[in-house]
N, C-alpha and C positions, 0 to 999 in steps of 0.2 A: 334773616332771623329762622336760617332752618333747625328743628325743632320734631319731634316728635308730633303727628296729626292727630288732634281728638274731635270726633266724632259731635254734635249739633244736629237734633234731632226737631222740627216745629212742622204744624197743617198750618196750611191755608184748603180756600175754595178754591175747587177745580182750578176757578177762573184765572183767580189770580196769579193761581201756580203754569199755566199759559199763556199770560204776557206775560209770565218771569220771562219763562221756558223761551218766547219768541223776544223780549228782547237781548236775554244773549245772548241767542244765537246768530244776533246784528251782526252783538261786541264780541263774537266773535270767539264766545265763553264761554264752554260751561252752567252749568246749573247752577253749581258748588260754586263756581271761580264767584258769578255772577255776583251774587248769593253775600256773598262769605268778602271781596273788594267792598259791594256797598255799604254793611255793616261798619266795619274799618277803616271805613273813608267818617262815617254815621258818628261815630265810638269818639275818631279823632276828630272828626270839625265842636261835637262836646266837651273834650278835653281845651280847648281849643276858648272856645270859648266861657267856660265853669275855673281850669284850672285841674291840673291833676290832684289838685290839696283837697279842695274840695272836693270834685266823687270819691278820691276812696275815702273821706269824710263822712261820705250819706254811703257807703259801704257798711262801711264799723260802726255808724247808728241801726243802717233796715239789718244788717247781722244779728246783732249785741238786741235786736229788736226782736228780734221770731229765733234766737234763741231764749229769750228769757218769757214765750207765751208757751213755747216748745214743752220745755219746764213746767211753765203752770198748768199744763193740760196733762202730763207727765204727771204731779201729783195729783193734780184732781184721777183723775183716775187712778191712783195708787191706794188717793183715800176710801174713792167706789170699790173698791175691790176688796184693801182686807178689810174696808166694815161690811163687807159679806160675806170674807169666809171664815169671818169673826162670827157674823148671825148666823151662817149655818152649823159650826165644830163645836155648836154648845147645845 
């Protein structure tokens, strides 16, 4: 599965990073490889447990809800902005 890599960034407390680094080195891996492998194992386990269809259905539902929430916020902002603009132009 050779493909172009894409960075993922996340924050962890310093003590958790140290733990991950120590265990990664013990396993003969870089921190990136260790965390990537662990995340993939967990993701594959969840797909095995719930099924790919359920995982994608949840994803689609969540994305639809986020889009609706964003649309509502944008419409609310538009309404407030237009109201202010109309109120100050006359």
